[in-house]
Backbone bond lengths (Angstrom), bond angles and torsions (degrees), N, CA, C in turn:
res aa  C-N    CA-C-N  psi(-1)  N-CA   C-N-CA  omega(-1)  CA-C   N-CA-C  phi
1 M - - - 1.520 - - 1.509 105.24 -
2 F 1.359 113.97 130.81 1.473 122.58 175.75 1.604 108.97 -80.70
3 L 1.245 113.39 123.88 1.469 114.15 -173.44 1.518 114.74 -119.34
4 M 1.334 118.44 -13.80 1.315 123.65 179.38 1.549 116.76 -149.94
5 C 1.368 118.54 141.63 1.468 118.71 177.45 1.446 108.32 -137.13
6 R 1.362 117.25 -178.59 1.501 119.77 -168.25 1.502 114.11 -55.41
7 N 1.462 119.26 -19.78 1.351 120.69 -176.85 1.553 114.77 -74.78
8 A 1.302 117.46 -7.02 1.445 125.42 -173.25 1.491 111.69 -57.37
9 H 1.402 114.50 -41.33 1.441 119.44 -177.88 1.519 106.27 -131.29
10 E 1.231 118.58 68.90 1.392 122.51 -163.09 1.579 112.36 -70.70
11 V 1.282 118.76 -40.40 1.461 120.87 178.12 1.517 110.99 -131.72
12 L 1.370 115.37 125.17 1.405 115.58 -175.36 1.614 103.50 -130.88
13 P 1.330 118.56 144.54 1.407 119.79 176.35 1.526 109.03 -80.94
14 C 1.254 120.09 102.94 1.457 120.21 -173.67 1.610 117.28 -136.26
15 R 1.304 120.92 -2.93 1.409 120.07 -178.33 1.476 107.66 -146.49
16 L 1.340 114.94 154.29 1.420 125.68 176.58 1.522 107.99 -77.63
17 P 1.326 121.84 155.05 1.371 121.07 164.00 1.517 114.86 -55.73
18 N 1.372 116.35 152.45 1.438 120.28 -179.34 1.528 116.12 -72.09
19 E 1.355 114.11 -25.39 1.428 117.08 -173.52 1.597 109.79 -140.46
20 A 1.325 112.07 171.04 1.482 114.41 177.62 1.441 109.94 -62.24
21 V 1.353 114.16 151.32 1.487 123.44 -173.83 1.518 103.82 -131.01
22 S 1.358 114.43 165.39 1.409 119.17 178.48 1.521 113.09 -70.31
23 S 1.327 116.88 164.75 1.477 116.89 -179.75 1.457 116.04 -66.29
24 H 1.357 117.16 -7.08 1.456 123.40 -178.77 1.542 111.62 -103.17
25 S 1.387 114.18 -8.97 1.415 119.70 -178.81 1.633 116.48 -75.59
26 V 1.302 116.56 149.37 1.394 119.38 177.06 1.506 107.08 -111.93
27 P 1.375 115.19 137.20 1.533 123.22 -178.25 1.583 107.24 -50.76
28 A 1.406 112.92 135.96 1.382 120.17 -177.65 1.557 116.14 -65.38
29 M 1.292 119.60 147.12 1.466 122.54 171.67 1.554 108.60 -108.30
30 V 1.322 116.50 134.59 1.561 114.92 -176.54 1.507 104.04 -122.10
31 S 1.386 110.23 170.98 1.424 121.30 -170.57 1.527 110.36 -115.36
32 H 1.392 110.12 174.14 1.465 117.17 172.80 1.478 112.07 -57.36
33 P 1.303 121.93 -43.79 1.481 122.70 177.94 1.527 117.01 -55.76
34 H 1.281 114.67 -24.49 1.402 119.41 171.18 1.520 115.34 -89.94
35 E 1.331 115.02 -39.57 1.475 119.57 -170.39 1.540 113.89 -77.67
36 I 1.352 111.95 -38.14 1.503 116.70 -179.25 1.517 115.37 -64.43
37 P 1.369 119.39 -43.41 1.467 118.54 176.15 1.481 113.32 -58.65
38 I 1.383 113.65 -33.42 1.584 117.92 179.24 1.563 106.11 -67.41
39 R 1.312 115.06 -39.23 1.559 118.60 179.85 1.480 106.48 -63.35
40 L 1.284 125.98 -36.14 1.521 123.56 178.29 1.437 107.35 -59.51
41 F 1.375 122.31 -47.40 1.505 123.34 179.28 1.491 108.96 -64.76
42 Q 1.274 119.76 -39.71 1.532 118.62 179.68 1.592 109.62 -69.50
43 N 1.344 121.31 -30.06 1.435 123.41 -178.51 1.541 107.87 -72.25
44 R 1.327 118.74 -39.72 1.482 118.76 -177.57 1.553 103.29 -138.38
45 P 1.263 121.97 93.85 1.458 126.14 -179.19 1.587 111.93 -58.97
46 E 1.310 120.74 -28.96 1.403 124.40 177.98 1.542 111.92 -54.31
47 L 1.417 115.78 -24.75 1.449 118.85 -176.14 1.511 113.31 -58.27
48 A 1.368 114.79 -34.37 1.535 116.87 179.36 1.473 109.52 -66.71
49 A 1.305 120.80 -42.07 1.342 123.14 -177.58 1.637 110.30 -68.82
50 E 1.306 116.14 -44.80 1.425 117.02 176.93 1.477 116.59 -55.05
51 L 1.484 116.53 -38.41 1.459 119.69 -179.15 1.515 109.97 -70.30
52 L 1.320 114.65 -33.63 1.563 118.67 176.46 1.420 113.18 -65.36
53 V 1.325 117.40 -44.11 1.469 123.56 -173.98 1.558 106.11 -77.51
54 K 1.253 122.58 -53.57 1.379 125.09 -172.75 1.550 118.04 -77.17
55 R 1.325 116.79 -33.19 1.397 117.40 -176.36 1.632 108.81 -108.02
56 V 1.334 120.86 -30.62 1.396 118.86 -179.11 1.576 110.98 -98.99
57 G 1.343 120.40 -17.57 1.403 124.92 -179.25 1.499 112.80 80.36
58 A 1.289 118.25 28.28 1.478 120.52 -178.70 1.544 111.54 -76.18
59 D 1.330 121.68 143.14 1.373 130.68 179.50 1.508 105.45 -96.07
60 L 1.276 123.21 99.25 1.405 122.09 -177.36 1.557 113.48 -104.76
61 P 1.312 121.47 154.52 1.345 121.46 178.96 1.617 114.45 -66.90
62 A 1.357 120.25 152.92 1.442 119.72 176.16 1.551 110.62 -63.31
63 Y 1.269 117.22 155.11 1.483 120.86 175.24 1.478 109.80 -146.39
64 A 1.315 114.76 158.53 1.445 122.84 179.79 1.536 112.50 -99.98
65 S 1.326 118.53 -30.02 1.383 119.79 -179.61 1.568 110.52 -149.50
66 A 1.275 119.96 160.84 1.474 124.93 178.81 1.526 108.76 -132.09
67 E 1.285 121.39 148.22 1.359 122.56 176.07 1.586 111.42 -152.63
68 S 1.262 117.88 155.54 1.436 123.07 176.51 1.554 109.50 -88.15
69 E 1.366 116.04 125.66 1.454 117.76 175.03 1.436 111.28 -108.88
70 S 1.412 114.38 170.63 1.477 117.66 -176.67 1.483 109.53 -58.34
71 E 1.348 116.44 138.67 1.454 125.06 176.44 1.521 111.58 -77.33
72 A 1.305 121.34 -9.52 1.431 126.06 -178.21 1.587 106.26 -72.55
73 L 1.325 118.15 117.12 1.423 119.56 179.47 1.522 115.36 -107.18
74 T 1.348 116.19 15.92 1.344 121.80 177.54 1.550 108.55 -58.65
75 D 1.370 113.15 136.01 1.561 116.92 -175.55 1.641 106.40 -134.68
76 N 1.362 117.56 79.45 1.323 123.51 -177.98 1.561 114.43 48.11
77 D 1.341 112.72 47.84 1.461 123.06 -173.88 1.560 105.88 -135.10
78 P 1.342 119.14 141.65 1.408 115.53 -175.81 1.667 110.87 -74.04
79 I 1.318 113.92 -17.14 1.459 117.01 175.69 1.521 111.79 -80.42
80 E 1.277 113.11 124.84 1.515 119.63 -175.92 1.564 107.05 -86.08
81 L 1.343 116.95 127.87 1.483 121.12 -178.84 1.488 104.97 -117.43
82 N 1.278 120.04 127.73 1.405 125.42 176.22 1.540 112.49 -131.25
83 C 1.282 117.72 111.91 1.539 118.02 171.36 1.424 105.49 -82.12
84 D 1.419 113.35 -177.10 1.445 120.19 175.44 1.569 117.09 -82.83
85 N 1.255 118.72 -37.22 1.407 120.23 173.75 1.503 115.35 -161.36
86 V 1.294 118.84 150.23 1.453 121.47 -177.65 1.610 105.58 -128.89
87 S 1.322 117.40 122.93 1.512 122.10 175.48 1.508 105.17 -110.47
88 V 1.261 115.37 128.28 1.520 122.70 177.96 1.543 110.48 -112.40
89 F 1.259 120.75 128.69 1.388 126.68 179.81 1.499 115.51 -112.42
90 R 1.315 120.67 127.10 1.434 121.30 -163.54 1.548 109.27 -128.33
91 D 1.255 116.36 151.64 1.406 125.87 176.68 1.519 111.84 -78.35
92 A 1.383 117.16 174.85 1.497 115.85 -173.18 1.515 119.24 -65.51
93 V 1.349 112.38 -9.56 1.488 115.85 174.00 1.471 114.04 -101.80
94 G 1.322 117.32 0.67 1.451 119.68 176.15 1.524 114.53 103.61
95 N 1.294 122.31 -1.14 1.463 125.42 -176.17 1.513 107.14 -83.94
96 A 1.380 114.01 135.94 1.429 122.28 178.50 1.475 111.48 -65.81
97 V 1.315 122.20 120.38 1.431 124.09 178.61 1.550 110.74 -97.98
98 Y 1.377 119.52 -29.37 1.452 121.06 169.87 1.571 104.57 -164.68
99 A 1.394 112.22 172.17 1.298 118.41 175.67 1.577 110.98 -145.27
100 I 1.330 116.56 157.13 1.454 121.61 -179.13 1.470 105.51 -127.50
101 I 1.412 114.18 125.58 1.425 120.80 166.86 1.566 107.70 -94.39
102 T 1.442 115.55 126.66 1.436 117.56 178.41 1.508 109.43 -109.85
103 E 1.330 116.84 135.92 1.437 122.45 177.65 1.539 105.82 -126.03
104 V 1.324 118.81 129.45 1.363 123.71 172.33 1.514 110.09 -92.87
105 Q 1.163 122.29 113.44 1.511 125.93 -170.73 1.552 109.31 -114.93
106 R 1.392 110.83 121.29 1.529 114.84 -179.79 1.501 110.99 -105.18
107 S 1.300 117.69 -8.01 1.477 116.51 177.23 1.532 105.88 -158.71
108 E 1.302 118.73 176.07 1.507 125.34 171.72 1.509 109.80 -68.17
109 D 1.269 112.94 144.65 1.486 119.13 179.36 1.528 109.47 -151.12
110 A 1.296 117.79 99.86 1.507 127.80 -172.13 1.541 105.76 -56.13
111 A 1.406 117.94 -31.56 1.484 114.16 -174.16 1.471 110.63 -72.09
112 K 1.268 121.82 -13.61 1.490 121.74 -178.17 1.462 112.74 -69.69
113 S 1.327 119.83 -19.39 1.481 122.56 -178.89 1.508 106.06 -72.80
114 F 1.350 117.93 -15.20 1.444 117.60 174.61 1.551 114.89 -103.95
115 S 1.306 112.79 -31.80 1.471 114.70 177.59 1.524 119.26 -79.28
116 W 1.357 113.97 -33.70 1.482 116.21 178.57 1.547 114.00 -64.34
117 P 1.302 118.57 -40.27 1.468 113.23 175.95 1.497 113.64 -64.71
118 M 1.359 117.62 -28.20 1.483 120.67 -179.58 1.427 106.80 -73.85
119 Y 1.388 126.90 -41.87 1.456 131.81 177.15 1.606 106.29 -51.50
120 L 1.301 114.20 -48.03 1.516 115.41 -171.50 1.541 109.66 -71.09
121 T 1.365 115.91 -49.00 1.508 117.58 -176.80 1.493 114.40 -63.49
122 I 1.410 116.85 -39.72 1.448 122.38 -178.45 1.606 106.13 -65.13
123 L 1.345 118.10 -48.84 1.449 118.93 -175.96 1.539 109.07 -65.72
124 R 1.342 119.02 -41.49 1.483 125.05 175.73 1.500 107.84 -52.62
125 K 1.284 116.69 -47.20 1.518 117.49 -172.81 1.527 103.66 -72.02
126 R 1.336 124.04 -36.60 1.448 121.88 -175.20 1.524 111.46 -70.99
127 L 1.358 118.25 -37.47 1.486 121.30 179.64 1.345 118.29 -93.55
128 Q 1.388 118.52 -19.28 1.466 125.90 -176.93 1.620 109.17 56.63
129 C 1.301 110.16 49.22 1.490 116.91 173.48 1.580 109.30 -149.88
130 P 1.304 116.12 165.46 1.506 120.58 174.61 1.598 108.89 -60.59
131 V 1.281 108.74 142.24 1.609 119.01 175.67 1.431 108.56 -130.73
132 R 1.363 115.13 136.28 1.472 123.83 172.22 1.520 111.76 -116.28
133 L 1.298 115.59 157.71 1.453 123.22 -178.44 1.511 107.11 -112.41
134 L 1.337 117.22 117.96 1.463 121.54 174.50 1.574 107.77 -108.50
135 V 1.318 111.80 125.62 1.444 117.16 -177.79 1.590 107.18 -115.87
136 V 1.228 114.10 118.03 1.507 124.99 -176.11 1.595 106.42 -100.60
137 C 1.300 118.11 106.43 1.485 123.25 -164.41 1.653 105.17 -108.24
138 T 1.373 109.97 137.00 1.461 114.41 -179.16 1.484 119.80 -82.52
139 D 1.352 116.37 -3.72 1.481 119.74 170.43 1.485 109.12 -154.67
140 D 1.386 115.29 169.70 1.356 118.94 -170.60 1.464 114.25 -74.07
141 A 1.315 120.66 -26.31 1.484 125.64 177.44 1.466 107.80 -66.80
142 T 1.296 118.39 -44.92 1.497 121.07 177.90 1.488 113.78 -67.63
143 A 1.281 118.87 -32.52 1.423 127.23 174.45 1.557 111.63 -62.09
144 H 1.355 112.44 -47.07 1.528 119.00 179.17 1.507 105.34 -62.13
145 W 1.332 121.81 -45.87 1.468 123.34 -175.84 1.476 108.33 -63.88
146 A 1.415 123.67 -39.47 1.412 126.89 -176.85 1.520 112.65 -66.84
147 R 1.293 115.17 -25.15 1.435 121.39 -175.31 1.468 114.41 -80.12
148 R 1.374 115.18 -8.32 1.459 117.20 -176.69 1.567 109.30 -73.07
149 P 1.304 118.25 141.70 1.450 121.10 -177.75 1.525 110.16 -67.79
150 I 1.346 117.71 144.03 1.485 120.65 174.19 1.476 107.40 -109.24
151 E 1.376 112.90 111.01 1.445 122.42 179.09 1.546 109.89 -74.78
152 I 1.282 118.05 114.19 1.482 120.70 -177.53 1.595 111.28 -79.72
153 G 1.285 114.68 -31.81 1.462 117.07 -178.35 1.552 117.81 146.36
154 P 1.341 114.93 -65.63 1.498 117.84 176.51 1.441 110.85 -70.80
155 P 1.385 118.57 144.33 1.573 121.25 -175.75 1.550 108.44 -54.00
156 G 1.274 114.32 134.17 1.503 125.64 176.06 1.520 109.72 78.19
157 F 1.278 121.50 0.83 1.504 122.72 177.06 1.544 109.17 -89.72
158 T 1.310 116.44 79.29 1.483 121.65 -173.70 1.455 110.92 -125.55
159 L 1.344 116.15 132.44 1.459 118.48 176.81 1.586 107.12 -98.98
160 L 1.456 105.68 128.98 1.511 114.96 173.55 1.467 103.08 -119.88
161 A 1.302 117.16 119.37 1.436 122.13 176.57 1.541 113.60 -80.24
162 D 1.216 117.71 147.76 1.571 121.41 173.28 1.495 102.77 -85.62
163 V 1.333 113.93 121.62 1.492 122.44 -172.19 1.434 111.06 -120.55
164 I 1.419 112.93 127.49 1.493 121.45 174.94 1.486 108.92 -113.71
165 G 1.344 121.53 121.47 1.409 129.31 173.01 1.516 113.82 -99.50
166 P 1.360 114.49 178.41 1.545 118.87 -175.17 1.499 112.69 -56.98
167 E 1.359 117.02 -42.00 1.470 116.65 -174.33 1.542 109.98 -68.04
168 E 1.321 120.42 -36.97 1.443 121.76 -177.10 1.618 108.51 -65.50
169 L 1.314 112.14 -38.51 1.484 114.21 177.83 1.473 114.23 -61.65
170 I 1.401 113.39 -49.21 1.405 117.03 -172.37 1.514 112.69 -69.23
171 Q 1.382 115.82 -30.62 1.417 121.60 -178.75 1.601 108.80 -69.91
172 A 1.360 113.89 -26.58 1.458 118.55 -171.32 1.504 113.80 -78.33
173 T 1.399 119.77 -17.08 1.377 120.18 -168.55 1.567 117.89 -69.97
174 D 1.271 110.52 -25.79 1.546 115.42 177.20 1.408 116.39 -72.08
175 E 1.334 117.04 -15.55 1.410 124.67 -175.86 1.559 113.40 -92.73
176 Q 1.323 114.84 -5.74 1.559 115.18 -168.65 1.571 108.79 -109.44
177 E 1.249 109.21 163.90 1.508 115.20 169.96 1.509 110.92 -72.47
178 A 1.309 113.02 169.46 1.516 118.35 -168.90 1.507 114.35 -47.96
179 H 1.391 113.09 -59.08 1.474 117.93 -175.17 1.531 114.17 -66.60
180 E 1.438 116.63 -28.91 1.393 119.41 177.62 1.504 112.40 -75.73
181 A 1.357 116.52 -34.35 1.422 119.10 174.37 1.508 114.17 -67.97
182 A 1.362 119.40 -30.16 1.422 124.53 -179.96 1.530 104.90 -70.32
183 E 1.350 120.84 -41.07 1.386 117.05 178.38 1.531 113.06 -62.67
184 L 1.315 116.87 -40.50 1.487 122.59 -177.93 1.624 104.86 -63.40
185 L 1.302 116.35 -47.41 1.439 118.32 -176.11 1.544 111.96 -63.92
186 I 1.259 115.58 -34.88 1.495 120.86 175.39 1.515 106.71 -62.47
187 L 1.279 118.30 -50.76 1.449 123.36 177.45 1.457 112.73 -55.99
188 A 1.306 116.51 -41.24 1.512 120.14 174.65 1.487 111.96 -65.92
189 A 1.313 119.09 -33.60 1.470 125.99 -178.83 1.507 107.83 -63.43
190 A 1.412 113.72 -34.34 1.474 112.09 179.32 1.438 114.91 -70.14
191 M 1.380 118.64 -18.20 1.360 125.22 179.35 1.582 115.52 -91.46
192 V 1.331 107.91 -45.27 1.562 115.52 179.36 1.551 104.93 -107.47
193 R 1.248 119.02 91.75 1.508 123.67 -173.92 1.475 113.11 -90.43
194 K 1.404 118.30 -23.46 1.478 114.89 -173.42 1.520 104.95 -136.43
195 G 1.399 114.82 171.05 1.441 118.53 177.34 1.571 116.26 86.01
196 P 1.350 110.15 176.96 1.489 118.85 -179.68 1.540 113.66 -50.88
197 Q 1.285 115.74 -44.77 1.515 119.46 -178.29 1.586 110.81 -63.00
198 G 1.306 114.99 -39.32 1.427 119.88 177.88 1.535 110.95 -62.38
199 D 1.334 115.39 -44.60 1.611 118.68 173.16 1.474 113.98 -62.79
200 S 1.325 114.89 -38.76 1.415 117.65 179.77 1.620 112.70 -63.96
201 M 1.329 114.16 -36.81 1.495 123.16 178.10 1.532 104.70 -68.75
202 A 1.329 122.05 -40.65 1.359 122.98 -179.59 1.517 107.72 -61.34
203 H 1.330 126.10 -46.81 1.435 127.21 176.54 1.500 109.97 -57.38
204 A 1.306 116.75 -50.26 1.511 118.32 179.10 1.535 112.60 -61.36
205 L 1.277 120.95 -39.72 1.443 127.59 178.89 1.573 104.11 -64.11
206 G 1.271 119.32 -53.06 1.486 121.30 -179.62 1.472 111.71 -49.62
207 R 1.341 117.04 -51.05 1.509 125.77 176.06 1.507 111.61 -49.99
208 R 1.359 115.39 -50.31 1.487 120.11 -176.05 1.557 111.22 -71.21
209 L 1.317 114.83 -33.42 1.487 117.31 -178.71 1.520 108.25 -69.47
210 N 1.223 122.55 -31.97 1.483 126.20 177.44 1.440 113.16 -59.72
211 E 1.427 115.53 -23.03 1.440 120.91 -178.09 1.561 112.56 -85.61
212 L 1.332 114.65 -4.97 1.521 118.70 -173.65 1.514 107.25 -98.83
213 S 1.363 113.22 172.97 1.435 121.09 170.43 1.507 107.15 -69.45
214 E 1.331 114.10 165.78 1.477 121.73 -176.66 1.546 110.71 -64.75
215 A 1.377 114.40 -37.97 1.461 118.60 178.40 1.402 114.65 -65.98
216 E 1.337 115.11 -42.82 1.567 121.40 175.55 1.572 110.67 -64.66
217 R 1.304 112.29 -45.16 1.501 114.78 179.72 1.485 113.03 -57.70
218 R 1.329 120.99 -37.52 1.372 123.83 -179.77 1.492 111.79 -75.80
219 K 1.308 121.52 -35.11 1.421 125.38 178.86 1.480 110.81 -65.41
220 Y 1.407 115.85 -47.43 1.524 117.31 -179.86 1.505 110.14 -74.13
221 A 1.313 120.38 -34.29 1.405 119.20 178.39 1.520 112.62 -67.02
222 G 1.379 115.68 -33.33 1.482 113.57 174.88 1.459 115.36 -66.57
223 W 1.257 120.03 -29.71 1.481 122.45 173.53 1.535 108.21 -73.26
224 A 1.278 119.86 -49.03 1.458 121.08 -179.95 1.517 114.49 -55.83
225 W 1.343 115.96 -43.37 1.421 123.84 178.96 1.603 111.98 -50.09
226 R 1.326 111.69 -30.96 1.491 114.00 -172.71 1.632 107.71 -86.18
227 L 1.225 117.50 -12.12 1.552 122.22 -171.91 1.476 110.54 -103.70
228 L 1.365 116.97 -43.69 1.513 123.74 -166.72 1.578 106.62 -71.88
229 S 1.342 113.25 156.92 1.408 121.06 172.50 1.544 111.80 -65.24
230 Q 1.344 119.89 168.85 1.412 115.20 -179.77 1.547 112.34 -67.63
231 E 1.287 115.95 -31.52 1.545 116.77 176.93 1.489 112.48 -72.83
232 A 1.264 115.17 -33.85 1.524 116.41 175.30 1.506 113.51 -69.59
233 C 1.432 115.35 -29.77 1.375 117.71 178.93 1.521 108.60 -72.07
234 R 1.266 121.43 -32.35 1.432 125.34 176.99 1.558 108.22 -64.89
235 V 1.328 115.61 -44.04 1.450 120.28 175.91 1.576 111.58 -58.31
236 L 1.296 116.05 -44.67 1.448 120.45 178.01 1.440 112.19 -59.98
237 E 1.339 117.36 -42.21 1.434 124.38 -174.39 1.550 111.76 -60.30
238 E 1.361 114.45 -26.78 1.484 121.15 179.43 1.549 110.27 -59.34
239 Y 1.309 114.36 -32.67 1.458 122.40 -175.63 1.538 110.97 -92.71
240 M 1.408 117.79 -6.87 1.465 114.55 -177.04 1.476 110.96 -110.35
241 S 1.374 112.95 165.22 1.506 115.87 -174.41 1.517 107.23 -95.12
242 L 1.346 118.38 0.17 1.395 117.88 178.44 1.486 111.28 -144.87
243 T 1.323 123.22 163.47 1.572 126.61 177.92 1.545 102.72 -89.34
244 Y 1.374 109.09 167.81 1.470 115.64 173.36 1.513 112.93 -57.52
245 Q 1.341 118.63 -43.23 1.429 121.95 -178.39 1.540 109.19 -58.30
246 E 1.344 117.81 -47.13 1.404 126.19 179.78 1.552 110.24 -57.61
247 Y 1.335 115.75 -39.50 1.450 123.29 -178.71 1.570 108.41 -67.59
248 L 1.333 115.89 -43.29 1.428 121.85 -179.61 1.507 109.13 -64.70
249 E 1.331 120.01 -31.82 1.491 123.58 -178.69 1.518 111.59 -83.06
250 S 1.326 118.58 -9.46 1.435 125.05 -175.06 1.586 107.16 -79.70
251 P 1.334 118.89 157.44 1.425 118.85 175.82 1.503 117.98 -52.80
252 A 1.338 112.95 -38.36 1.532 122.15 177.00 1.468 109.05 -66.31
253 G 1.261 118.24 -48.28 1.467 118.93 178.77 1.447 117.55 -67.98
254 Q 1.262 122.13 -26.93 1.449 128.38 175.63 1.462 110.12 -74.02
255 L 1.421 115.42 -40.64 1.462 114.82 179.13 1.557 110.83 -69.48
256 E 1.360 115.69 -35.72 1.474 119.31 175.35 1.550 108.55 -61.12
257 L 1.272 117.62 -50.36 1.435 120.51 179.25 1.464 113.99 -53.24
258 R 1.338 117.92 -51.23 1.415 122.43 175.83 1.402 115.13 -52.12
259 G 1.439 117.07 -48.59 1.373 121.43 172.83 1.515 119.95 -53.97
260 E 1.340 109.87 -44.73 1.418 120.19 176.16 1.566 113.55 -58.88
261 R 1.347 113.05 -38.43 1.428 119.41 -174.03 1.498 106.94 -75.25
262 R 1.294 120.41 -40.09 1.426 125.51 172.53 1.472 115.34 -54.35
263 G 1.454 108.98 -52.04 1.484 112.96 177.39 1.464 117.34 -63.58
264 E 1.458 115.08 -37.80 1.480 116.32 175.63 1.459 114.55 -63.08
265 L 1.336 114.49 -37.49 1.525 119.33 -178.21 1.462 111.97 -67.23
266 R 1.351 114.69 -39.08 1.472 120.91 175.72 1.596 111.06 -62.90
267 G 1.254 111.90 -42.07 1.488 120.90 176.52 1.531 112.03 -62.43
268 E 1.381 115.38 -42.00 1.467 116.46 177.31 1.483 112.39 -67.95
269 I 1.354 118.40 -33.76 1.477 118.34 176.27 1.429 112.26 -67.33
270 R 1.349 117.15 -43.97 1.469 121.45 178.50 1.565 111.87 -56.31
271 A 1.362 111.26 -45.34 1.438 118.02 177.81 1.596 112.17 -58.98
272 L 1.245 112.08 -48.76 1.535 116.95 177.86 1.524 113.23 -57.07
273 L 1.305 118.44 -47.63 1.474 125.29 176.34 1.604 109.09 -59.26
274 K 1.272 114.64 -39.70 1.500 119.15 -176.15 1.518 108.80 -68.11
275 L 1.353 112.96 -44.19 1.490 118.20 -177.80 1.556 108.07 -65.34
276 V 1.374 120.30 -46.44 1.460 121.19 176.01 1.538 112.45 -54.09
277 E 1.425 112.85 -46.65 1.489 114.65 178.21 1.462 114.58 -62.44
278 L 1.364 121.49 -39.28 1.461 123.21 176.33 1.493 111.36 -66.56
279 R 1.236 120.59 -24.54 1.513 123.55 -179.66 1.513 107.53 -89.11
280 G 1.271 122.19 -4.06 1.423 124.90 178.53 1.456 117.55 69.45
281 I 1.341 117.00 28.81 1.424 127.95 177.70 1.487 113.68 -84.60
282 E 1.234 121.23 121.49 1.431 127.11 -176.88 1.549 109.04 -68.01
283 V 1.360 119.59 131.04 1.483 118.39 177.99 1.537 106.05 -120.98
284 S 1.254 117.18 120.89 1.447 120.25 174.89 1.507 110.01 -70.57
285 A 1.371 110.91 166.28 1.529 118.37 176.78 1.545 112.50 -61.02
286 E 1.311 114.55 -34.76 1.397 121.23 -177.44 1.551 110.72 -70.11
287 A 1.296 110.84 -41.04 1.657 117.73 -175.91 1.523 104.62 -74.99
288 R 1.325 121.38 -35.82 1.464 121.33 179.23 1.526 107.38 -66.20
289 E 1.308 119.49 -45.51 1.528 121.70 -179.20 1.512 108.82 -60.69
290 R 1.328 117.16 -38.10 1.515 116.63 178.65 1.504 113.63 -64.11
291 I 1.367 112.56 -45.68 1.480 119.80 178.24 1.559 112.15 -60.66
292 E 1.339 114.47 -48.21 1.468 117.09 -176.46 1.452 115.22 -67.79
293 S 1.429 117.87 -28.42 1.379 120.92 -179.90 1.413 117.07 -89.45
294 C 1.297 118.53 -3.28 1.546 127.39 177.91 1.586 109.49 -58.83
295 T 1.308 115.61 128.06 1.493 119.70 173.69 1.498 110.35 -109.26
296 D 1.282 121.72 11.89 1.478 121.60 -174.53 1.620 104.49 -109.96
297 S 1.320 118.82 108.24 1.412 122.39 177.88 1.414 115.05 -59.99
298 G 1.373 114.78 -35.44 1.533 115.21 178.58 1.455 112.54 -69.45
299 Q 1.345 116.90 -31.48 1.546 116.90 176.75 1.498 111.36 -67.82
300 V 1.334 117.33 -38.17 1.443 119.92 178.17 1.447 111.87 -68.16
301 E 1.315 123.23 -32.51 1.444 126.70 171.76 1.475 112.52 -58.71
302 R 1.419 110.42 -47.86 1.426 114.97 -177.27 1.549 114.87 -66.95
303 W 1.310 116.05 -33.74 1.498 123.03 172.60 1.581 108.38 -63.84
304 F 1.242 113.42 -41.56 1.572 120.03 -177.76 1.574 108.17 -63.90
305 A 1.309 115.30 -43.93 1.507 114.68 178.90 1.485 112.16 -66.62
306 R 1.354 119.32 -34.38 1.430 120.43 178.42 1.492 110.33 -72.10
307 A 1.307 118.58 -32.79 1.532 124.31 -176.92 1.586 110.71 -61.25
308 V 1.330 113.97 -23.28 1.527 114.19 -173.86 1.613 107.15 -68.36
309 E 1.320 117.15 -25.39 1.513 115.52 -170.95 1.561 107.18 -126.94
310 A 1.260 120.20 -19.27 1.512 122.73 -173.75 1.554 108.92 -62.91
311 S 1.293 114.85 154.60 1.468 123.75 -179.35 1.506 111.54 -108.72
312 S 1.314 116.33 -8.18 1.538 117.54 -179.48 1.516 105.97 -151.09
313 I 1.285 111.65 159.41 1.558 120.60 179.62 1.458 111.33 -64.41
314 D 1.444 114.33 -33.89 1.473 118.05 177.65 1.595 111.35 -59.54
315 Q 1.359 118.41 -39.76 1.392 121.14 176.25 1.459 114.97 -67.44
316 I 1.274 116.44 -27.17 1.485 119.79 179.89 1.568 107.40 -75.15
317 L 1.339 114.54 -48.95 1.541 120.95 -171.76 1.482 113.22 -88.48
318 R 1.339 122.55 9.54 1.421 122.47 -172.32 1.585 108.66 -65.36
């Protein structure tokens, strides 16, 4: 019996905004359709390079290893900058030969024309190697917007992002090995979440998952179940030996859920502290410690709601 699909936890407060916002702005809340594609790049950082080479035609240097690095791009600056993912590619002795910043973009955002160049230049300074920007877009209109050149100022100083849209992702799946195709199909599922195309991707994903080990099948299925429509989830279950609820009750599912909850709570706490900072509310060391040590997500949400209008930290933590 199918008991849960990707709509069960549609929107969760789990990340800070990527760039500075006005004093009246509230930290952004993001959803599984944004967070899980990022996790795919974190799980296998080579995915960013493969998309650039196979779908964009990029000529990248040879590398011996790849790793995910912190997405925090703050560089001795009070403004916190967080991209979605950073993949660093190193040679045999550990030197960075290039890096890829990956952004999952679900809509147009004029602020990105200012934050994206900062991401690239800060990371380039930190790693002392070339850096590219890969933007994975969830629809064709957003992809068209992301392909526009960003004129920095000096002549010839123009940022052109490498952009992957839905069609490029879907076309790429037949060219990959089973686990690589599964990643691409899950990324595509984040873009086409309903309708016949979503069901078709669920069939294709199910066939690919059956080529994997049981542990990998469960890991990728766990991500896919959070993105697919309810009907597509049923299609995927036809290929699986367990339902989503059974997966959640398994040791692997419980471990993943605990990790997600810890990550979500940390994100909620960061968002609360950011909101308090933006509103100019002074936070004592004692109050900060109380907030950061809180393990009750519901309590953090209540504090967040109060922080929108409160004028002091005591009013928030009452």
